[in-house]
MARZA-859580 format. One record per residue: chain; residue number from 1; x negated, y negated, z of N, C-alpha, C in turn. Coordinates in pm, 1 decimal. Each point is the difference from the previous one (the first is absolute). Layout:
<recs>
ch|i|n_px|n_py|n_pz|ca_px|ca_py|ca_pz|c_px|c_py|c_pz
A|NUM|X|Y|Z|X|Y|Z|X|Y|Z
...
</recs>
This chain:
<recs>
ch|i|n_px|n_py|n_pz|ca_px|ca_py|ca_pz|c_px|c_py|c_pz
A|1|607.1|-1102.8|692.5|-9.2|-134.9|17.6|-169.7|-52.5|71.5
A|2|-42.8|-54.3|-60.7|-92.6|-64.9|-35.4|-27.1|-100.3|115.4
A|3|-143.1|28.2|96.9|-6.0|-113.2|71.6|-44.6|-104.2|-40.8
A|4|23.6|-87.0|167.7|-38.6|-209.5|-49.6|-112.8|41.5|35.1
A|5|-43.8|-146.8|-6.1|-136.4|-49.1|-80.8|-100.2|108.9|156.8
A|6|-166.3|68.7|-51.5|-7.5|-17.2|48.0|-103.1|169.3|-11.8
A|7|-70.6|26.9|65.3|-95.6|171.6|-54.1|11.4|92.7|60.7
A|8|74.7|136.6|-33.7|31.0|145.3|5.8|-129.7|88.9|-44.7
A|9|-10.5|80.0|134.1|-36.6|131.6|-52.8|104.1|101.6|-22.8
A|10|0.4|134.3|-69.8|100.4|55.6|-7.6|-80.9|149.4|32.6
A|11|-10.0|13.8|19.3|7.6|229.3|-15.2|87.2|101.6|-22.0
A|12|29.1|74.4|-105.7|53.4|122.1|-0.6|-21.4|90.1|-5.9
A|13|54.9|106.1|51.0|-71.8|121.3|-38.3|129.3|86.7|19.3
A|14|-38.1|54.7|-166.8|122.9|66.2|-45.7|27.9|167.3|-62.4
A|15|27.1|95.4|33.2|-20.8|144.1|-4.6|75.8|41.0|-136.4
A|16|22.3|30.4|-68.2|141.8|78.8|-146.7|-114.5|145.6|-0.1
A|17|135.6|97.3|-61.7|17.0|102.2|2.3|43.4|76.2|-65.7
A|18|-29.8|23.5|-146.0|184.0|106.1|-45.6|-71.2|99.5|-35.1
A|19|91.5|108.6|29.8|-25.6|88.8|-109.2|56.5|79.2|-104.2
A|20|32.1|-105.6|-111.9|102.4|101.8|-141.9|-48.6|-174.5|-88.1
A|21|-31.8|8.7|-69.1|2.9|-91.4|-130.3|150.5|23.1|-75.1
A|22|62.7|-112.3|-46.4|100.9|27.6|-61.6|0.0|-47.0|-141.5
A|23|126.3|111.9|-55.8|-50.4|-37.4|-144.3|117.6|-143.4|-30.2
A|24|17.7|-9.7|-146.2|139.1|-100.4|-7.9|129.7|40.4|12.5
A|25|0.6|117.7|33.3|112.5|57.8|66.5|-10.4|-22.5|145.8
A|26|-35.5|10.5|98.5|-61.3|-1.1|102.8|-19.8|149.8|3.9
A|27|-49.4|72.4|-76.2|-73.0|165.0|89.1|-106.6|19.7|-2.1
A|28|-58.5|36.7|66.1|-113.3|13.2|-3.8|-105.5|29.5|-115.7
A|29|-63.0|-40.4|-20.5|-95.9|10.1|-130.8|-104.5|53.8|11.1
A|30|-32.5|-1.3|157.0|-171.0|87.8|36.5|-6.3|59.8|67.7
A|31|6.0|199.4|13.3|31.1|31.9|162.0|-130.0|29.4|81.7
A|32|51.0|-39.0|88.4|-127.9|10.2|114.3|-84.2|-192.3|-53.6
A|33|65.9|-34.4|-54.4|-31.9|-192.2|34.6|-35.0|-40.1|156.3
A|34|-86.2|-45.5|75.6|-74.3|-69.9|71.4|-59.7|-126.9|32.5
A|35|110.7|-62.3|26.8|-23.4|-146.3|-14.2|-58.2|-51.5|169.3
A|36|-112.3|-89.5|65.8|-1.8|3.8|159.8|-99.3|-130.5|-75.8
A|37|-1.3|-134.2|48.0|-31.7|-131.6|10.3|-37.6|-98.0|139.5
A|38|-77.6|0.3|51.7|-7.1|-79.0|148.3|-86.7|-119.7|-25.7
A|39|52.2|-127.1|35.8|-36.4|-150.8|-75.8|-10.2|-69.7|139.6
A|40|-97.4|-51.5|-21.4|-33.8|-92.6|59.5|8.7|-188.3|-35.4
A|41|94.3|-51.7|-8.0|12.4|-132.2|-74.6|-33.8|-111.1|68.9
A|42|-52.0|-161.4|-17.5|-113.0|-53.4|93.2|80.8|-116.7|-120.0
A|43|96.2|-97.8|83.5|67.5|-126.6|-73.2|-18.0|-108.5|22.3
A|44|-33.5|-133.5|-24.9|-70.3|-86.5|30.3|88.7|-117.9|-119.0
A|45|117.3|-104.8|133.1|25.0|-56.4|-54.0|29.7|-127.0|73.5
A|46|1.2|-95.0|-71.4|-69.7|-173.0|-1.8|126.8|-50.3|-69.8
A|47|71.0|-127.1|122.0|88.9|-64.3|-73.1|-23.8|-96.9|35.5
A|48|-17.3|-111.7|-77.5|-13.8|-167.4|2.1|134.1|-100.9|75.8
A|49|-72.9|-87.1|-4.8|155.1|-108.6|2.2|12.6|-124.7|-58.0
A|50|-132.7|85.5|-123.2|59.4|-117.0|-132.1|90.4|78.8|-59.7
A|51|85.6|-75.0|-66.8|160.8|53.2|-126.2|-49.3|-41.8|-97.7
A|52|86.2|99.7|-87.5|21.5|15.2|-178.4|142.1|-18.1|17.4
A|53|102.5|-61.3|-77.1|78.8|73.2|-36.6|85.8|6.5|155.1
A|54|-67.7|-137.4|115.0|105.6|55.0|98.5|-15.6|166.0|76.6
A|55|-101.9|-1.8|-60.1|21.0|142.3|114.4|-217.5|-18.5|30.9
A|56|36.5|75.8|104.6|-190.6|52.9|97.0|-67.5|78.6|-117.4
A|57|-116.6|-64.8|-54.0|-107.2|70.6|-86.8|-49.8|150.6|115.0
A|58|-16.0|122.0|-66.6|-80.6|107.7|112.0|-41.1|84.3|-109.0
A|59|-132.9|130.4|31.1|-88.8|24.7|-77.7|-1.6|158.4|139.6
A|60|-23.3|88.7|-155.2|-20.2|134.1|179.8|-114.9|90.3|-169.6
A|61|-58.8|65.1|115.1|-79.3|131.1|-0.6|58.1|141.5|6.6
A|62|11.6|109.2|-98.9|39.7|131.3|98.4|-145.8|65.0|-23.6
A|63|-20.4|112.6|82.1|-101.4|86.6|-64.5|46.4|138.8|83.9
A|64|-38.2|136.2|-100.5|90.4|90.1|149.5|-172.9|97.9|-19.6
A|65|-12.1|72.8|111.7|-65.9|112.5|-18.0|56.2|109.3|-19.7
A|66|1.6|84.4|-91.5|32.8|127.1|30.9|-59.5|75.5|-20.8
A|67|115.0|133.3|77.8|-70.7|141.5|-35.7|100.9|126.0|-89.1
A|68|3.8|27.6|-116.6|71.9|33.3|-10.1|19.5|186.5|-69.5
A|69|100.2|36.1|29.0|-61.0|116.1|-37.9|84.9|94.7|-124.4
A|70|-2.7|54.7|-116.7|126.7|51.7|-97.4|-44.9|178.8|-30.3
A|71|76.0|72.1|-3.6|0.9|130.4|-66.4|80.1|67.1|-114.2
A|72|-8.3|69.6|-81.8|42.0|38.2|-37.8|-35.8|120.0|-57.6
A|73|52.0|88.3|-47.5|-21.6|196.6|-26.6|-95.7|-35.8|-63.5
A|74|-135.9|73.1|65.2|-118.6|-27.2|-17.4|-66.2|-73.4|-3.5
A|75|23.1|-65.2|105.3|-34.5|-160.0|-8.2|-48.1|-88.8|131.8
A|76|-90.0|-19.0|47.0|11.9|-80.8|88.9|-111.0|-105.7|55.9
A|77|42.9|-150.2|11.5|-108.0|-91.5|70.6|8.9|-151.7|89.6
A|78|-21.9|-91.0|35.0|-9.3|-8.8|115.3|-108.9|-91.5|-46.4
A|79|6.3|-157.9|46.5|-81.3|-75.3|-62.8|41.2|-127.6|137.8
A|80|-85.2|-62.8|30.2|0.1|-110.5|88.3|-58.1|-97.0|-5.7
A|81|70.2|-163.6|0.7|-72.0|-119.6|-38.0|22.9|-119.7|-0.9
A|82|2.9|-150.6|-68.6|109.5|-118.3|-24.8|61.3|20.0|-86.7
A|83|109.1|-11.5|27.4|103.4|-16.7|-114.3|-10.0|-136.8|-164.4
A|84|94.0|-24.6|-57.7|11.2|-126.2|-30.3|37.4|-115.4|84.8
A|85|-84.6|-117.1|-62.0|12.9|-92.5|104.7|129.5|-80.2|-51.2
A|86|82.9|-59.5|84.6|90.1|-69.1|-60.4|-14.9|-140.2|46.2
A|87|53.7|-133.2|-33.7|-40.6|-143.3|-57.0|106.9|-42.0|37.6
A|88|85.3|-118.2|21.7|90.8|-52.9|9.4|-42.1|-127.3|34.8
A|89|-94.4|-59.2|-100.6|-71.1|-213.6|-39.9|108.3|-63.4|1.1
A|90|184.7|5.7|-7.1|57.7|-125.2|52.4|143.8|41.6|19.9
A|91|49.5|-11.3|95.1|132.1|90.4|63.7|22.1|-177.5|73.1
A|92|186.5|32.4|-49.1|74.4|-125.9|49.0|84.3|57.1|109.3
A|93|47.4|-76.6|122.5|106.2|39.1|101.3|55.5|-103.8|23.9
A|94|124.2|-46.4|17.9|111.5|-56.7|44.3|66.9|41.6|46.5
A|95|28.4|-65.6|144.4|73.9|-2.0|87.2|152.9|-49.8|83.0
A|96|58.8|76.1|44.1|156.0|-116.7|66.5|59.7|75.1|80.6
A|97|71.5|-31.3|89.3|39.1|20.2|102.5|30.7|184.0|-4.0
A|98|86.1|21.8|-43.0|27.3|182.4|-61.8|-99.5|60.2|-106.9
A|99|-21.3|-139.7|-115.1|-34.8|87.1|-88.2|-148.8|14.9|-42.1
A|100|-88.0|24.3|-0.4|-201.0|32.5|-131.3|50.0|62.5|-60.5
A|101|-93.4|-69.6|-101.8|-22.2|59.9|-106.8|-145.7|-21.3|-24.3
A|102|-27.2|91.5|-84.3|-208.3|4.5|-87.1|39.8|44.0|-123.4
A|103|-74.1|-30.2|-62.1|-93.9|52.2|-150.9|-107.4|-18.4|-100.3
A|104|-78.6|84.9|-52.4|-70.5|-20.6|-25.7|-79.2|132.1|-61.9
A|105|-139.7|5.9|-27.2|-80.8|125.6|-113.6|-50.1|48.7|80.8
A|106|-79.7|164.4|18.3|-55.7|16.5|-2.9|-97.6|118.8|-61.2
A|107|-121.3|11.2|-4.0|-115.9|58.6|-97.5|-71.5|94.0|42.5
A|108|89.6|77.7|-15.6|-111.6|165.5|19.0|-116.9|7.8|-58.6
A|109|-102.2|-12.8|38.2|-119.8|27.7|-52.3|-63.7|107.0|22.1
A|110|-39.8|37.8|-125.8|-20.5|182.0|9.8|-195.6|17.6|-2.3
A|111|11.1|46.6|160.3|-160.6|-50.1|3.3|45.5|194.7|128.2
A|112|60.0|73.3|39.4|-19.1|125.3|74.2|-55.6|44.5|-102.9
A|113|-44.3|127.5|56.3|-58.3|59.4|-87.4|101.4|143.1|-84.5
A|114|-95.3|-10.8|-139.9|109.5|69.9|-87.4|-108.6|149.6|-74.5
A|115|90.1|63.0|-16.1|-44.4|82.9|-177.4|51.8|66.0|14.2
A|116|-8.6|-22.7|-163.5|182.0|142.6|-81.8|-2.0|67.5|-2.6
A|117|-101.2|59.4|57.5|-3.5|136.2|9.3|16.5|60.2|162.7
A|118|11.7|-90.9|89.2|56.2|51.3|139.4|88.8|17.2|9.9
A|119|121.9|98.9|62.4|82.3|-4.8|55.8|53.3|-88.4|100.7
A|120|-36.6|-70.1|123.2|13.4|-7.3|112.0|-72.4|-139.6|-71.5
A|121|72.2|-160.1|-51.1|-78.6|-94.7|-7.7|61.9|-80.7|96.4
A|122|-145.5|-122.2|53.4|83.3|-124.0|89.9|-7.8|-139.7|-46.4
A|123|-69.2|-27.3|-162.2|0.8|-47.0|-43.7|129.9|3.3|-161.3
A|124|56.1|-73.3|-51.9|130.4|-24.5|-106.8|-121.3|-41.6|-130.1
A|125|-94.6|-49.0|5.3|-60.0|-19.4|-98.9|29.3|-76.6|-94.4
A|126|121.0|-112.3|54.7|77.3|-119.8|-114.1|38.1|-95.3|69.6
A|127|7.3|-59.4|-52.5|60.9|-114.3|73.9|123.4|-40.3|-21.9
A|128|83.4|-36.0|120.5|148.0|-39.9|2.1|64.8|-92.9|22.3
A|129|48.6|-110.3|-50.0|75.0|-139.1|76.4|139.7|18.8|56.0
A|130|-5.4|-36.7|108.5|137.7|22.5|63.5|82.9|-184.5|39.5
A|131|99.9|-22.5|-68.6|88.6|-95.7|26.0|22.1|35.9|122.5
A|132|111.6|-142.0|98.4|12.9|94.6|126.6|119.9|-93.5|48.2
A|133|86.6|-6.9|53.0|68.3|-83.2|51.9|113.7|119.4|149.6
A|134|-24.7|-79.8|71.3|40.7|43.1|128.7|122.9|-127.0|73.0
A|135|125.9|96.1|59.7|32.8|-41.5|89.0|94.0|40.9|135.7
A|136|1.5|-70.7|108.1|2.9|59.3|197.8|156.3|-140.5|-33.3
A|137|97.4|90.1|80.0|82.4|-71.4|35.6|-6.9|58.6|130.8
A|138|51.1|-142.7|133.5|-29.9|27.4|93.8|133.4|-22.5|103.8
A|139|82.8|49.3|-8.2|85.8|-65.0|60.3|0.1|-26.6|189.7
A|140|132.5|-115.6|34.3|-60.3|-39.6|109.4|22.2|111.4|176.8
A|141|63.2|76.6|-76.3|26.4|119.3|108.4|-203.7|130.0|-19.4
A|142|-15.1|-10.6|-66.3|-134.4|129.7|-52.6|35.9|22.2|-39.8
A|143|99.0|48.6|-112.8|-19.2|67.7|-123.3|-71.6|-88.0|-92.7
A|144|-142.6|117.3|-95.8|-11.9|-26.8|-55.6|5.6|117.4|-178.5
A|145|-9.7|-112.6|-105.2|1.8|134.0|-87.1|-119.1|-97.3|-99.6
A|146|-91.1|134.1|-35.1|-134.4|-82.1|-71.3|61.0|100.6|-144.2
A|147|-46.9|-97.4|-111.2|-100.3|132.3|-103.0|-101.9|-138.7|-135.9
A|148|-96.6|109.5|-20.1|-118.4|-60.7|-63.9|58.9|80.2|-89.7
A|149|-35.2|-73.4|-150.8|5.0|5.7|-174.9|-99.8|16.2|-30.0
A|150|-0.7|130.9|-132.7|-189.0|-12.3|8.1|35.5|53.4|-174.8
A|151|-145.8|-57.0|-71.0|23.2|77.6|-146.5|-121.4|-0.1|-28.9
A|152|-43.5|116.9|-6.0|-89.3|12.0|-99.8|-76.5|61.4|-85.5
A|153|-108.3|-142.3|-42.6|-35.9|34.8|-111.4|-165.8|69.0|-58.2
A|154|29.2|137.2|-68.9|-115.0|70.9|7.5|-59.8|-46.7|-157.2
A|155|-151.8|1.3|66.7|-94.8|80.9|-142.6|-51.7|103.4|-31.5
A|156|-48.2|-2.0|-74.3|-1.6|187.5|-71.5|-239.4|6.8|94.7
A|157|34.1|149.9|48.9|-81.5|38.5|22.0|-111.7|50.6|-100.5
A|158|-92.5|-69.4|-5.5|-133.3|-1.8|-151.3|-48.0|139.1|2.2
A|159|-26.9|93.7|162.0|-33.5|87.1|-49.6|74.5|128.8|-37.4
A|160|147.1|-36.2|27.7|97.6|75.5|-40.6|42.6|15.8|-160.6
A|161|54.3|-118.7|-1.6|62.2|-66.8|-147.7|131.4|40.1|93.5
A|162|42.1|-30.1|111.3|141.2|-18.0|60.4|0.1|-123.0|56.4
A|163|185.0|-70.6|-37.3|61.3|-74.0|75.2|68.9|29.1|25.4
A|164|52.6|-5.6|178.3|129.8|-26.8|43.9|112.7|-69.1|-36.9
A|165|64.9|-0.3|30.6|169.0|-41.1|-33.9|-8.2|-110.6|75.5
A|166|39.1|-132.9|-13.6|52.4|-93.6|93.7|90.7|34.9|107.8
A|167|-10.7|-63.5|112.1|109.4|110.5|85.2|20.8|-160.1|140.5
A|168|118.6|84.2|-26.5|115.4|-81.0|181.9|-12.2|80.0|83.7
A|169|13.8|-129.0|105.1|-4.8|77.5|198.0|66.8|-118.1|-13.3
A|170|63.5|63.3|116.5|82.1|-65.7|171.5|-129.4|73.6|77.5
A|171|-1.6|-120.4|141.7|6.6|38.0|139.2|153.6|-83.3|18.1
A|172|32.5|109.9|125.8|102.4|-61.4|121.7|-29.6|8.6|84.4
A|173|84.3|-90.6|66.8|-27.3|46.3|197.5|174.4|-92.1|43.1
A|174|61.5|99.3|58.2|174.5|-52.6|100.6|-115.5|87.1|92.2
A|175|75.5|-99.3|104.5|-70.1|-40.0|128.6|86.7|-95.9|94.5
A|176|-6.2|52.0|133.3|45.9|-77.7|99.5|-75.0|-24.3|90.4
A|177|-45.6|-126.6|50.3|-96.7|-2.8|74.9|107.6|-47.8|149.0
A|178|-107.4|67.9|139.5|87.2|-0.4|114.6|-137.8|-36.8|96.0
A|179|-12.1|-89.7|36.6|-94.5|-7.0|91.1|-145.4|-50.6|-79.1
A|180|-88.7|57.8|33.2|-123.4|14.1|-86.0|30.4|176.7|-75.3
A|181|28.8|64.0|-9.6|37.2|105.6|-116.2|80.9|-51.2|-139.1
A|182|-22.1|21.9|-83.1|126.7|33.5|-104.0|13.3|157.7|-87.1
A|183|86.3|19.1|-12.6|80.7|170.3|4.7|43.3|-25.2|-143.0
A|184|-32.5|109.3|-67.8|85.5|-7.4|-136.5|-35.4|154.0|-86.4
A|185|5.0|-89.9|-144.7|-23.3|135.6|-90.6|-67.9|-99.1|-120.9
A|186|-53.1|30.2|-66.8|-93.5|-60.4|-105.9|-132.0|135.3|-174.5
A|187|50.1|-16.6|-45.0|-104.8|110.3|-84.9|-12.9|-132.3|-130.9
A|188|20.8|143.7|-148.4|-7.7|-152.4|-122.2|37.1|121.5|-115.1
A|189|17.3|-104.7|-47.2|83.5|85.5|-163.2|-150.7|-62.5|-92.6
A|190|-28.5|143.1|-123.6|-43.0|-27.2|-64.5|-1.2|-5.5|-126.4
A|191|55.3|4.4|-111.0|9.0|28.9|-179.6|-118.2|-56.7|-28.4
A|192|-34.7|72.5|-120.4|-96.6|1.1|-117.2|88.7|-89.1|-102.6
A|193|2.5|-90.2|-62.0|58.2|-75.1|-162.4|-11.4|46.0|-103.5
A|194|-160.7|36.4|-19.1|-31.7|-16.3|-139.2|-54.2|135.8|28.6
A|195|-57.6|55.6|-111.3|-36.5|77.0|-19.4|-194.3|13.9|22.3
A|196|-24.2|107.1|28.7|-156.7|49.8|11.7|-11.2|55.7|-196.7
A|197|-165.5|-10.0|-16.2|11.1|-33.4|-104.5|-162.3|99.0|-22.5
A|198|-52.4|60.7|-53.8|-83.2|38.5|0.9|-79.7|0.2|-185.7
A|199|-137.4|-105.4|-12.1|-43.4|-5.9|-137.9|122.7|-94.1|-63.8
A|200|-11.2|-31.7|162.8|144.6|-137.4|-105.9|103.3|87.8|-38.1
A|201|79.4|101.7|-66.9|115.4|103.0|-7.9|94.2|19.7|183.2
A|202|75.1|-38.7|-24.7|113.2|87.4|126.6|1.7|174.8|30.9
A|203|-49.0|-13.6|152.2|25.3|117.1|29.8|39.3|122.9|-2.1
A|204|-24.0|142.0|-97.4|92.5|50.4|23.3|111.0|46.6|96.1
A|205|-21.7|-16.1|114.4|104.1|25.3|65.8|106.1|-125.8|29.5
A|206|47.6|-13.5|-104.8|118.9|-83.4|-18.8|-65.4|-155.5|54.5
A|207|-96.1|-25.9|36.3|-89.9|-139.2|32.3|-45.8|-24.4|129.6
A|208|12.8|155.1|39.9|-60.7|40.0|146.1|96.1|-117.0|126.5
A|209|108.7|-75.1|0.0|47.0|-111.1|57.5|37.2|45.3|186.0
A|210|-79.1|27.0|66.3|-8.9|-10.6|143.8|166.0|-105.7|78.1
A|211|-5.9|100.1|138.7|142.8|-40.3|55.8|-24.6|10.1|137.4
A|212|2.8|-62.2|43.6|63.6|56.7|190.7|34.2|-103.6|98.3
A|213|55.8|42.4|22.7|81.6|-74.1|139.5|-31.7|36.7|168.5
A|214|-41.5|-82.8|89.5|-55.4|59.5|111.6|104.9|-101.0|155.1
A|215|16.9|100.3|86.1|69.0|-63.7|95.1|-5.1|71.3|163.3
A|216|6.4|-73.9|35.6|-69.8|48.0|181.7|8.7|-115.7|99.3
A|217|-14.5|-6.2|140.2|47.9|15.8|89.7|-156.4|-112.9|25.8
A|218|9.0|-135.2|99.4|-113.2|-79.2|-5.5|38.4|-43.2|163.1
A|219|-118.3|-31.6|103.6|-27.5|-125.5|50.7|-76.6|-104.8|44.2
A|220|7.4|-109.3|13.3|-133.0|-78.0|4.7|36.8|-91.6|143.2
A|221|-137.0|19.5|86.7|-16.8|-52.4|114.2|-84.4|-106.9|-26.2
A|222|123.2|-151.8|78.9|-149.2|-116.3|26.8|-38.6|-22.7|98.1
A|223|-133.8|-36.1|-0.4|-48.5|-15.9|110.2|-156.2|-115.3|17.6
A|224|100.3|-149.3|29.1|-108.7|-86.3|-8.4|-41.3|-26.5|-159.0
A|225|-85.2|-23.2|-15.3|-61.2|10.7|-120.7|-37.2|92.8|-115.4
A|226|45.7|125.2|70.1|-3.8|116.6|-87.0|166.5|27.4|-33.9
A|227|-34.3|79.0|-105.3|149.5|113.7|-6.2|-85.6|129.6|-50.4
A|228|111.9|124.1|54.5|-12.2|152.7|-41.8|60.8|48.3|17.2
A|229|24.0|85.5|-197.5|120.5|71.7|-7.8|-38.8|105.7|-12.1
A|230|80.6|121.6|-18.7|23.3|111.0|-100.1|112.1|35.5|-78.9
A|231|-60.6|73.3|-72.1|113.6|18.2|-130.2|-11.4|145.7|-44.9
A|232|144.1|66.1|-25.8|23.3|147.2|-86.6|52.2|-16.6|-42.2
A|233|-54.5|42.1|-230.7|99.9|-6.0|-72.0|-4.3|132.8|-59.5
A|234|101.2|-25.6|-37.9|31.6|216.2|-110.2|16.1|-16.3|-125.4
A|235|-79.7|53.9|-86.4|66.8|-43.1|-166.2|104.7|105.7|-10.2
A|236|28.5|-94.9|-86.9|171.7|52.1|-118.3|35.7|-24.4|-115.3
A|237|52.2|43.6|-73.5|68.4|11.7|-99.5|-123.6|-40.2|-131.3
A|238|-137.0|90.9|43.1|-154.8|5.3|-56.3|-11.4|35.3|-180.3
A|239|-53.9|-79.6|-76.5|1.3|57.5|-156.6|-142.4|12.4|-42.5
A|240|-69.5|72.1|-38.4|-159.0|-26.6|-26.6|-34.1|-75.4|79.3
A|241|1.3|22.1|144.8|-116.0|-50.5|29.2|40.0|160.1|181.6
A|242|-104.1|-39.0|96.7|-30.0|129.7|94.0|127.2|-105.9|116.3
A|243|26.3|156.7|72.6|117.6|-72.1|80.7|-8.9|48.3|149.2
A|244|-13.1|-88.1|97.4|-61.8|13.0|93.9|24.7|-72.6|162.3
A|245|-71.5|-31.1|38.1|68.5|-85.1|195.6|-121.7|-65.9|-37.6
A|246|17.9|-128.9|76.7|-113.0|-105.4|25.0|30.0|-74.0|156.5
A|247|-144.2|1.1|57.4|-0.7|-7.3|110.2|-93.1|-139.0|35.2
A|248|45.7|-120.4|33.3|-92.4|-155.4|72.2|9.4|59.1|129.7
A|249|-115.3|-130.1|42.6|-17.1|-72.7|86.4|-78.6|-130.9|-46.2
A|250|90.4|-105.0|78.5|-107.0|-158.9|-22.7|3.2|-85.9|103.8
A|251|-88.7|-53.3|37.4|-41.9|-114.8|40.5|9.9|-101.9|-68.9
A|252|28.6|-151.2|62.2|-10.0|-127.6|-40.5|-63.3|-41.2|73.9
A|253|-93.1|-133.7|32.7|-71.5|-1.2|133.8|-33.0|-220.3|-105.8
A|254|100.1|-71.7|41.6|37.7|-154.0|-28.5|-159.1|-23.4|89.2
A|255|-92.6|-58.0|-132.0|-128.0|-121.5|152.3|57.1|-92.1|24.8
</recs>
């Protein structure tokens, strides 16, 4: 649910750890694979009172500060720095008594550090354009069902001539509001829908398409003009991706 007109600052602290890299059949692809990522993500959201197509006009920017560690047999590396910048120049949001909608496009700008010879790259070195549609249903009794639907359109990494396939993913929440608290479960589903390409040809690993489903508990606490939340998410049904656990701690402050 996108917020009403105003300016908001959000800060996410997220930790992701994975002890395996899965192949297309869900088996371990690399022995003794380890990945640990710690990020502090800054997000600024501004929603105006102006409208377009009946929805409030908004915009946002997201910038992560990342510490990344990767290890494979015989090699390990860690890197620190700013990750890729995400901007959303136009977001429209609509609100009714129980339903809330939003739509926009995220632009992932490759400003993070990247070297094709590095094992731990904070930046991706290619642009991504992501149309987004989101909806939240809030019942009169405090039950919430939310979904954010995204489709990533990736450009080519010019340093490697590698182009990641387009990706569909959904973030979801099922929760119940009890006083100032909101308790429930949430997670994400990710499915790569087109093949990776190397030098314009299909990746030899049957397109190297990734997949993951994640679920876990979450809690949110509202206090005056602030909100605090904690989430844990366990990854399952993984193909051609790391399989791990994700922890989130976030703060939202409304000016």
